[in-house]
C-alpha positions as CSV (number, residue, x, y, z in Angstrom):
1,M,66.3,149.2,85.4
2,P,65.6,152.9,84.9
3,V,63.4,153.4,81.8
4,F,61.8,156.6,80.6
5,F,58.3,156.0,79.3
6,D,57.0,158.3,76.5
7,L,53.4,159.0,77.5
8,K,52.7,161.9,75.1
9,G,49.3,161.3,73.6
10,K,48.7,158.0,75.5
11,S,45.9,157.2,78.0
12,V,46.6,156.1,81.5
13,L,44.3,154.9,84.2
14,V,44.3,156.2,87.8
15,A,42.0,154.5,90.2
16,G,41.3,156.2,93.5
17,G,40.9,159.7,94.9
18,S,43.6,160.2,97.6
19,D,46.2,163.0,97.7
20,G,48.8,160.4,96.6
21,A,46.7,159.4,93.6
22,A,46.3,163.1,92.7
23,W,50.1,163.6,92.8
24,K,50.5,160.6,90.5
25,A,47.8,162.0,88.1
26,E,49.6,165.4,88.0
27,L,52.9,163.7,87.3
28,L,51.5,161.6,84.4
29,A,49.7,164.6,82.9
30,A,52.9,166.7,83.0
31,A,54.5,163.9,81.0
32,G,51.9,164.4,78.3
33,A,49.5,161.6,79.1
34,E,45.7,161.8,79.0
35,V,44.8,160.8,82.5
36,H,41.5,158.9,83.2
37,V,40.5,159.1,86.9
38,Y,38.1,156.4,88.1
39,C,36.7,157.3,91.5
40,P,33.2,158.4,92.7
41,M,33.1,162.2,93.3
42,D,32.4,161.9,97.0
43,E,35.6,159.9,97.5
44,L,37.9,162.4,95.9
45,S,40.2,164.3,98.2
46,E,39.9,168.1,98.3
47,A,43.3,168.4,96.7
48,F,42.2,166.1,93.9
49,R,39.0,168.0,93.3
50,E,41.0,171.3,92.9
51,I,42.9,169.9,89.9
52,L,40.2,167.6,88.5
53,D,39.7,169.8,85.4
54,H,43.1,168.6,84.1
55,F,41.9,165.0,83.8
56,V,39.1,162.9,82.3
57,H,37.0,162.0,85.4
58,H,34.8,158.9,85.5
59,D,32.4,159.1,88.5
60,T,32.6,155.3,89.2
61,F,35.0,152.7,90.6
62,W,37.4,150.8,88.2
63,R,36.4,147.6,86.6
64,A,38.5,144.8,85.0
65,A,37.2,145.6,81.5
66,Y,38.7,149.1,81.6
67,F,42.4,148.1,81.5
68,K,42.9,147.1,77.9
69,S,42.7,150.6,76.5
70,F,45.4,152.1,78.7
71,A,49.2,152.3,78.6
72,L,49.7,152.4,82.4
73,A,47.5,151.7,85.4
74,I,47.9,153.4,88.8
75,G,45.8,152.1,91.7
76,D,45.2,153.6,95.1
77,C,43.9,150.5,96.9
78,K,42.9,150.5,100.6
79,T,43.3,146.7,101.2
80,E,45.7,144.0,100.3
81,E,42.9,142.1,98.6
82,E,41.9,145.0,96.4
83,A,45.6,145.7,95.6
84,R,46.1,142.1,94.5
85,C,42.9,142.2,92.4
86,F,43.9,145.5,90.7
87,H,47.4,144.2,90.0
88,D,46.3,140.9,88.6
89,H,43.7,142.4,86.2
90,A,46.3,144.9,84.9
91,V,48.9,142.2,84.4
92,A,46.3,140.0,82.6
93,A,45.6,142.9,80.2
94,G,49.3,143.4,79.6
95,V,49.3,146.9,81.2
96,P,52.2,148.0,83.5
97,V,50.8,148.5,86.9
98,N,51.7,150.5,90.1
99,V,49.7,150.2,93.3
100,I,50.5,153.2,95.5
101,D,52.4,152.4,98.7
102,K,52.3,148.6,98.1
103,P,55.6,147.6,96.5
104,T,54.6,144.0,96.2
105,F,52.0,144.9,93.6
106,C,54.2,147.3,91.6
107,Q,55.7,146.4,88.3
108,F,57.4,149.8,88.2
109,K,57.9,152.5,90.8
110,F,57.8,156.3,90.8
111,G,61.2,157.7,91.8
112,S,62.1,161.2,92.9
113,I,62.5,163.5,89.9
114,V,64.7,166.4,89.0
115,N,62.9,168.2,86.2
116,R,64.7,170.4,83.8
117,S,62.6,169.2,80.9
118,P,63.6,167.9,78.4
119,V,66.3,166.9,80.9
120,V,64.6,164.6,83.5
121,I,66.6,162.8,86.2
122,G,64.9,159.9,88.0
123,I,66.0,158.6,91.4
124,S,64.9,155.3,92.8
125,T,65.5,153.4,96.1
126,D,63.4,150.5,94.9
127,G,60.7,151.6,97.3
128,A,62.8,151.0,100.3
129,A,63.6,154.6,101.3
130,P,61.6,157.3,99.5
131,I,62.9,160.0,101.9
132,L,66.5,159.1,101.0
133,G,65.5,159.5,97.3
134,Q,64.1,162.9,98.0
135,A,67.3,163.9,99.8
136,I,69.4,162.8,96.8
137,R,67.1,164.8,94.6
138,R,67.7,167.9,96.7
139,R,71.5,167.4,96.4
140,I,71.3,167.1,92.6
141,E,69.0,170.1,92.4
142,T,71.8,172.2,94.0
143,L,74.3,171.0,91.4
144,L,72.3,171.7,88.2
145,P,71.9,175.3,87.0
146,Q,68.3,176.5,86.4
147,S,69.4,177.5,82.9
148,L,70.0,173.8,82.0
149,K,66.4,173.5,80.7
150,A,67.0,176.3,78.1
151,W,70.3,174.6,77.0
152,A,68.6,171.2,76.7
153,Q,65.9,172.8,74.5
154,L,68.7,174.5,72.4
155,A,70.4,171.1,72.0
156,Q,67.1,169.7,70.6
157,A,67.0,172.5,68.1
158,V,70.5,171.9,66.7
159,R,70.9,168.2,67.1
160,A,69.8,167.1,63.7
161,H,72.2,169.6,62.0
162,V,75.1,168.5,64.2
163,T,74.4,164.8,63.6
164,D,74.2,165.2,59.8
165,A,77.2,167.6,59.4
166,L,79.9,166.2,61.8
167,T,81.8,162.9,62.2
168,S,81.6,161.1,65.5
169,V,84.8,162.7,66.8
170,Q,83.8,166.2,65.6
171,R,80.4,165.7,67.3
172,R,82.0,164.9,70.6
173,N,84.2,168.0,70.3
174,F,81.1,170.1,69.6
175,W,79.0,168.7,72.4
176,E,81.7,168.9,75.0
177,R,82.1,172.6,74.3
178,F,78.3,173.0,74.4
179,V,78.2,171.3,77.8
180,D,81.0,173.6,79.2
181,R,78.8,176.6,78.3
182,A,75.6,174.9,79.6
183,F,77.1,174.3,83.0
184,A,78.5,177.9,83.3
185,G,75.1,178.8,84.6
186,E,74.2,181.5,82.1
187,E,71.1,181.5,79.9
188,P,71.8,181.0,76.2
189,D,71.7,184.1,73.9
190,A,68.7,184.8,71.7
191,D,70.7,184.0,68.6
192,A,72.3,180.9,70.0
193,V,70.8,178.5,67.4
194,P,72.5,180.1,64.3
195,A,75.7,180.7,66.3
196,L,75.9,177.0,67.2
197,I,75.2,175.9,63.6
198,T,78.0,178.2,62.5
199,E,80.3,176.6,65.1
200,A,79.4,173.1,63.9
201,D,80.2,174.2,60.3
202,R,83.6,175.6,61.4
203,I,84.4,172.3,63.2
204,R,83.5,170.4,60.0
205,S,85.8,172.6,57.9
206,N,88.8,172.1,60.2
207,A,90.3,168.8,58.9
208,N,93.0,168.6,61.5
209,P,91.5,169.6,64.9
210,V,93.9,170.1,67.8
211,G,93.0,168.5,71.0
212,H,93.3,169.8,74.5
213,V,95.2,168.9,77.7
214,T,93.9,169.5,81.2
215,L,96.1,169.0,84.2
216,V,93.7,167.8,87.0
217,G,94.4,167.6,90.7
218,A,93.1,164.3,92.0
219,G,93.6,165.3,95.6
220,P,95.0,163.0,98.3
221,G,92.9,159.9,97.5
222,D,89.3,160.4,98.9
223,A,87.1,160.9,95.8
224,E,84.8,163.2,97.7
225,L,87.6,165.8,97.9
226,L,87.6,166.3,94.2
227,T,86.3,169.6,92.8
228,L,83.1,169.6,90.6
229,K,85.2,170.9,87.8
230,A,87.6,168.0,88.1
231,V,84.8,165.5,87.9
232,R,83.4,167.2,84.8
233,A,86.9,167.0,83.2
234,L,87.2,163.3,84.0
235,Q,83.7,162.6,82.5
236,A,84.6,164.5,79.3
237,A,88.0,163.0,78.7
238,D,89.0,160.8,75.8
239,V,92.4,159.8,77.4
240,I,93.4,159.8,81.0
241,L,97.1,159.6,82.0
242,F,97.1,159.0,85.7
243,D,99.7,158.8,88.4
244,D,100.4,155.7,90.5
245,L,99.1,157.4,93.6
246,V,95.7,158.3,92.1
247,S,93.1,156.2,94.0
248,G,90.7,153.7,92.3
249,E,87.7,155.5,93.6
250,V,88.8,158.7,91.8
251,L,89.2,156.8,88.5
252,E,85.7,155.4,89.0
253,L,84.3,158.9,88.3
254,A,85.9,159.0,84.8
255,R,84.0,158.4,81.6
256,R,83.7,154.7,81.0
257,E,84.8,155.0,77.3
258,A,88.0,157.0,78.1
259,K,91.4,155.3,77.5
260,R,93.2,155.0,80.8
261,M,97.0,154.8,81.0
262,L,99.1,154.5,84.1
263,V,102.1,156.8,83.9
264,G,103.2,156.7,87.6
265,K,106.6,157.7,88.9
266,R,107.6,156.2,92.3
267,G,111.0,156.3,93.9
268,G,112.8,153.0,93.8
269,R,110.3,151.4,91.4
270,E,109.9,151.0,87.7
271,S,108.5,154.3,86.4
272,C,107.6,156.3,83.3
273,R,110.2,158.9,82.3
274,Q,108.9,162.5,82.2
275,E,109.9,162.8,78.6
276,D,107.7,159.8,77.7
277,I,104.8,161.3,79.5
278,N,105.2,164.6,77.7
279,A,105.4,162.8,74.3
280,T,102.3,160.8,75.1
281,M,100.3,163.9,76.0
282,L,101.4,165.6,72.8
283,A,100.6,162.7,70.5
284,F,97.1,162.3,71.8
285,A,96.4,166.1,71.7
286,K,97.7,166.3,68.2
287,A,95.2,163.5,67.3
288,G,92.4,165.8,68.5
289,K,91.8,164.1,71.8
290,R,90.7,165.6,75.1
291,V,93.5,164.6,77.4
292,V,93.4,164.6,81.2
293,R,96.7,164.4,83.0
294,L,95.5,163.2,86.4
295,K,97.9,164.0,89.2
296,S,97.8,163.1,92.9
297,G,97.2,166.1,95.2
298,D,97.6,169.4,93.4
299,P,99.3,169.4,90.0
300,M,101.2,172.6,90.8
301,I,102.8,171.3,94.0
302,F,105.7,168.8,93.4
303,G,103.8,167.5,90.3
304,R,106.3,168.7,87.6
305,A,103.3,170.5,86.0
306,G,105.6,173.4,84.9
307,E,107.6,171.1,82.7
308,E,104.5,169.6,81.1
309,I,102.9,173.0,80.5
310,A,106.1,174.3,78.9
311,H,106.4,171.3,76.6
312,L,102.7,171.7,75.5
313,D,103.2,175.5,75.0
314,R,106.1,174.9,72.7
315,E,103.9,172.7,70.5
316,N,100.9,175.2,70.7
317,I,98.7,172.7,72.4
318,P,95.9,174.3,74.6
319,V,96.4,173.4,78.2
320,D,94.6,174.4,81.4
321,V,94.8,173.4,85.1
322,I,92.2,172.3,87.6
323,P,93.6,172.5,91.1
324,G,93.3,169.8,93.7
325,I,93.6,169.5,97.5
326,T,97.3,169.0,98.2
327,A,98.2,166.3,100.8
328,A,99.3,168.8,103.4
329,S,95.9,170.5,103.5
330,A,94.2,167.2,103.7
331,M,96.5,166.1,106.5
332,A,95.7,169.3,108.5
333,S,92.0,168.7,108.0
334,C,92.3,165.0,109.1
335,L,94.1,166.0,112.3
336,G,92.0,169.1,112.9
337,I,95.0,171.4,113.1
338,S,95.8,174.7,111.6
339,L,99.2,174.8,109.9
340,T,99.3,178.5,110.6
341,H,98.0,178.5,114.1
342,R,98.5,182.1,115.2
343,D,100.0,181.1,118.5
344,H,102.6,178.9,116.9
345,A,103.3,179.6,113.3
346,Q,103.3,182.7,111.1
347,S,104.0,180.8,107.9
348,V,103.9,177.4,106.3
349,R,106.5,175.9,104.0
350,F,106.3,172.8,101.7
351,I,109.7,171.2,100.9
352,T,110.5,168.1,98.8
353,G,112.1,165.4,100.9
354,H,114.3,164.0,98.1
355,S,116.2,165.1,95.1
356,R,116.2,163.5,91.7
357,H,119.3,161.6,92.8
358,G,117.5,160.1,95.9
359,G,119.1,162.1,98.7
360,L,118.1,165.4,100.2
361,P,118.0,168.4,97.9
362,A,121.4,170.1,97.9
363,D,120.1,173.7,97.7
364,V,118.0,173.9,100.8
365,D,118.9,176.6,103.3
366,W,118.5,174.5,106.5
367,A,119.2,177.4,108.8
368,S,116.2,179.2,107.4
369,V,114.1,176.1,107.4
370,A,114.8,175.5,111.1
371,D,112.5,178.4,112.0
372,P,110.4,177.6,115.2
373,H,107.7,180.0,114.0
374,T,107.1,178.1,110.8
375,T,105.2,174.9,110.1
376,T,107.3,172.8,107.6
377,V,105.8,170.0,105.6
378,F,108.1,167.5,103.8
379,Y,106.7,165.7,100.8
380,M,108.3,162.3,99.8
381,G,110.6,162.4,102.7
382,G,110.1,158.9,104.1
383,R,113.5,157.5,103.2
384,T,115.4,160.7,104.1
385,A,113.6,161.3,107.5
386,S,116.6,160.7,109.7
387,L,118.6,163.2,107.5
388,I,115.8,165.7,107.7
389,A,115.9,165.5,111.5
390,D,119.7,165.8,111.7
391,R,119.7,168.9,109.4
392,L,116.9,170.7,111.2
393,I,118.5,170.1,114.6
394,A,121.9,171.2,113.3
395,G,120.2,174.3,111.9
396,G,118.9,175.3,115.4
397,L,115.5,173.6,115.8
398,Q,114.9,172.1,119.2
399,P,115.1,168.2,119.3
400,S,111.7,168.3,121.2
401,T,109.9,170.1,118.4
402,P,106.6,168.3,117.6
403,V,106.4,166.1,114.5
404,V,103.6,164.2,112.8
405,I,104.1,161.6,110.2
406,M,101.1,160.6,108.1
407,S,100.8,158.0,105.3
408,D,98.0,157.4,102.8
409,V,96.3,160.7,103.8
410,S,92.5,160.6,103.6
411,R,92.3,156.9,102.7
412,A,91.0,154.0,104.6
413,T,94.6,152.8,105.1
414,Q,95.7,156.1,106.6
415,R,98.3,155.8,109.4
416,Q,99.8,158.5,111.6
417,W,102.6,158.9,114.3
418,H,103.0,161.8,116.7
419,G,106.3,162.4,118.4
420,S,109.3,164.7,118.5
421,L,112.0,165.7,116.0
422,M,114.7,163.6,117.8
423,N,112.6,160.5,117.3
424,L,111.6,161.0,113.7
425,A,113.6,158.0,112.4
426,V,111.8,155.8,115.0
427,G,108.4,157.1,113.8
428,M,109.2,156.3,110.2
429,K,110.1,152.7,111.1
430,E,106.7,152.4,112.8
431,V,104.7,153.9,109.9
432,G,106.7,152.1,107.3
433,Y,108.2,153.1,103.9
434,E,105.8,151.3,101.5
435,N,103.2,154.1,101.2
436,P,103.7,157.8,100.5
437,V,104.2,159.9,103.6
438,L,104.1,163.5,104.8
439,I,106.2,164.8,107.6
440,A,105.0,167.9,109.3
441,V,107.4,169.7,111.7
442,G,106.5,172.6,114.1
443,N,104.7,173.5,117.3
444,A,101.4,174.0,115.4
445,V,101.1,170.3,114.7
446,S,100.7,169.5,118.4
447,A,98.5,172.4,119.5
448,R,95.2,170.3,119.5
449,Q,96.9,167.2,120.8
450,N,98.3,169.0,123.9
451,T,94.9,170.6,124.6
452,T,93.0,167.3,124.4
453,A,95.7,165.3,126.2
454,N,95.7,167.7,129.1
455,A,91.9,167.7,129.3
456,Y,92.0,163.9,129.6
457,G,94.9,163.8,132.0
458,L,97.4,162.1,129.7
459,A,100.9,162.7,130.8
460,E,103.7,163.5,128.3
461,N,106.5,161.0,127.9
462,P,110.1,161.8,128.5
463,T,110.6,163.1,124.9
464,G,108.1,165.9,125.6
465,A,105.6,164.7,123.1
466,I,102.6,162.4,122.8
467,G,102.8,160.0,119.8
468,A,100.2,157.7,118.2
469,I,99.9,155.2,115.4
470,S,96.3,154.9,114.3
471,P,94.2,154.3,111.2
472,K,91.9,156.8,109.7
473,N,89.0,156.1,112.1
474,S,91.2,156.6,115.2
475,R,92.2,160.2,114.6
476,L,91.1,163.3,116.5
477,L,87.3,163.4,116.3
478,N,84.7,165.1,118.4
479,N,87.3,166.5,120.8
480,R,88.6,163.0,121.7
481,W,92.0,161.7,120.9
482,S,92.5,157.9,120.5
483,V,96.0,156.9,121.7
484,T,97.2,153.5,120.6
485,A,100.9,153.9,121.2
486,F,103.4,156.2,122.7
487,G,106.4,157.4,120.6
């Protein structure tokens, strides 16, 4: 269990004189400890001697009688027998002990540290893979602004006033705004303390605070495709209203205390009405809550975000939007294709595959959509796939035009089918109707397949296209194409 030990003003024992012992001694001293080093001078490493003035040096080996006066004991032991002896004496004296590079004799371990003191992040692999811990630390270092240290010190300065002046709900409101500024990456102003106290007093005087709604794009399902801003919004939310298509791994990134409500809308299934969703958002926002409306893909593409924003605007509720990766972009990345490949398509078009009444939208100009120089992606078109093919062919698009169908884009359950427009209905039967699908039509979707297939000597079938049904791990990777079926 991670525990942060307050060593300020406490004495700790370091036995041994290696470079590893010197690093531990430096770390302990930086945490405020008085470090007592027990090691003969002639056994101290050169690195240790250079920093010895920072510690209390005892020119002798450790002894069992020394342990009782220390808060921690760190041993640099050359043999298993010495390590066991050091460990046993420390335990007998009731002193937490760590023997360097000998996990068997450690009651606690030193992890990798990200230091923005007073913010300190510890990373442990339980001694199994220190290099992995260091790699994780480097990743975290890139995410945290250097100014975080100054903001943490500022938080210490105003914490007592905020705690005394504000209720729990008001405090959360104050600190969430504080965090937004801290992660903006700018150093706090010189007069930041009085400004923050003034802000806390203003929040206290506002008896009826208005909440806030953030429309967040959850992407196609893979949690690693979320933006950093989306993750921060999820971790700051009081209430999360999420779609049926939002994956569980995305929800795992949300604040544990947040209230989560499923408000999904799926064709042919029991669903929440949009009016009810709007009313729920409004009620929570008027109660002063930070509401996240979590939508699959990008909120501004077939997500009815415009209706929700308009409803909140009419009620003077603050609202903002955090974009997400829409499914069409994720599909193109999974397949390794460019939707606007310069040799095949000069534009890309997204079209909904069904209307509110269940059929195809009535106001689509199919002659315009049947453009051979455009890649067209149909969302939610699984049950209207045969109609889509008929309308495009009637509009002038060649029956042999390449098509790809993909379901559960970016998830472990991802499936795909490659074929031609004339066989689109066959492909839909193969992929199935249970999960959400995308249908991409145009020469650009087969550009990479044809290149790879020709390189491996795969002949085209009579329909003029190579098709495949494959899970996520059988897609185009490393210039190889795994073919499991022909369409």
